[in-house]
Steps between C-alpha positions, in 0.01 A plus 500: 500500500462866469528480121210245500296737713565787259436297195166378647405852595576614134288223372206572719513866407521410136210264559299768653566743213387247254178437701413864529573533126251230437246647729523826326419331172212314632135637473375666809242222563544193291176324431621158404319266265226390763450859626494630155212276421339619821553857406339435154191345670484780753522758222206331315301516842599868532365587146161325582471685822585822371269460209225445744608816701504706196135385417384589856672843466321571169175390632504668832745787509394822328687617195717805546461756223843660418634466144264267308270759359797708397654195318174432329469867383848497360437168324179620351679809358763277352249269340322803365812597293688741731860468498621817676583399862409834625148457378453158654368601838320358795394587847860505607636706203664426177649162413857452625550124445676342204298395193477140600283598777240621243516170305472285814217701660326514167488120505384513862216735407395279217495188735333679798286753322654740732304364793639478843402136603626328184828713533540380860460134397759565217745656737436221763613238214798731436592492884492121506708479181752732648500309828561173302800658316636621822461161680678338202794743526529436877497132474734509202764708679473292825549773749207494729372215714181365373270643784632859435333497158185589687631847555431576137127472565472705822496854375172690552642800289601288205160329480335843505734633229413218265134436541354799668693778314587344164831691454720451197789410738328157530555407136835667474636297800331178360692542179824591693487175706431299178803643339702430803369121495616491133850613591530214741520279196773728330240620238642844484340621172141383621564639837608840366183504268264431795693746716446756220135431501473579864692832444240584229220495764674672772873597535555435855658171411794699358628462855593142400681639185853555641523149672347353187753650275778381732380149484481514127864615480595217730309222322501593130751568234491843342282380206251344715478801731450732198224270353313475840514871553377553137211284569407701801527814286277364220227444758517862591492617152217286415297621798500838336451385148162665450653836552771442243247356253287812522787739485520605856885517502520813708231375722687174541810680646276698738335174628833327555600796706180488688561142572845544637380799702213292650751227611748749652225685665341181650837447681579864588164682497453769752142393621557468867136457583474188282841346613540213731864562569702806603190654673726607788704725270385861510295596196730775370794243506283230365389700182837653433713382198801459719314227689411322190844532361665369814270182498580447135872511564453265798306267277773497241762467756346195671459333163873550427596377849288192485607420132866547580513327844236236477349423149843510331715393798622175352589667163722747656255790541274703285784680305639168407161387362462813300854485371448146385193598320669796340789280379263243371302772315812625324617150406161420355468787247380460241223294652492231243347232721192691611289237323631249750312661780545362847768299564521562863870548608405377854210371680384687809350338798133562553553626844759765379247615232214556724718642788657756278156600346328524829760682677550749217135583513488525877777752497286714274213472743716599805615818321166596345380833641137431466329158519127486446292211649484316166884502468510228773433249217828604349702304766265309742534167308881535537489567881509139623794420273698812601441420863625130474804628314601687806685335784226591743335245718166382391303680781653822391422434146137456570484807725656714228241362248212576732639852570516581132144386446377701795658823380344460157149441668523821711257744322570781475869442549673719770839595624530192710392237254716650236813526734436128595472394143829677395672345807392148414595561119849605608537207737398247222756681270765470760422121537523450126838696504665267772349172376741246344549526128453170318678410170286630216576244225369151458762362266843603619505508880865533603457261786404236265779573266742457773369169602535379140880600518 
């Protein structure tokens, strides 16, 4: 009798462990076929409603002059034949964006004539395209309940960034989200090319580079990884081809340095008066190099911890993944099969791809010393996804979302709003750390292989 009780207890514990394992592998909020159809219809309604809202904003809310005139001045100099970045100036100083910015805004100037109203209409269209891509990603990954998609349309600050201020961040993030949507179909070369196009406009998307490289190493063989990275590199070279064709080789090196410096400064700049975060830090500490270096080290450390304990958990850790890639590289030389690009060694789950990319970017946001108001667009569209990946109750998720939006709408930001924003960021990051880790691969789930045996 006692043995039967013990055996039944062991069976129940084993059953509970299997159930918990299955729950950890399930999406946070499964939509199901009928609910997915409802989500698609709801997303369509959101696009129509937001398009109407954007139209009303353009018609009735005054445009805010910040960088548009400077953009047009810099583009005019470029179209006039100037290729020295230090001579391409506007109201805000010399140009510090990559060469792709010049090409894109040259096209925008041609389309709009440099006029504000046509530019606002164009950026309103870009906003709706970006929203459509994001809604597609959310429905594809199946993480949020359908009604929570409405959170993506509720930011006053983001609407302002797109259609009232016309920042280049808007185009950059639209391309980044397009690249992410491409990766969901395991199109790594195309995804890397679109990602590189985003980098060529503004380099803040390099925050996505570490998690993207890790995903490449997990999904691709070494030849496919090299070809995909090569495609991204070609885009950067082509974006500066005019300088090369006209013999500006030394100037090219200077411009590349300026681009990298602009990206680094955008994260660790010492403009306390412009910053939304860390306003509660005394200015002598805020502007010090030690503070910037400390944040950079924390950034790198958090990336390493998340990569080792979460993103690579099922492979045995980050070091195991890197060692496997190293061994594969040595065994593949000489790379005779580079022409056979792309055989993906493993198929990554869509949820794992998006989670890794969004969390990697969010870590950079948390550790950035200076966040200007337009930087909110760097991670706003990932916020609902990140919140629903935490184990927090729905009420708390919505409260955190509303608090972040509130902090970004306090102008000018102050010590209290800045401290609250950092606290909420850290709370979300902690929730992401303690959340269950699902199996990342689609084709070789260990639980399914055990069943076959």
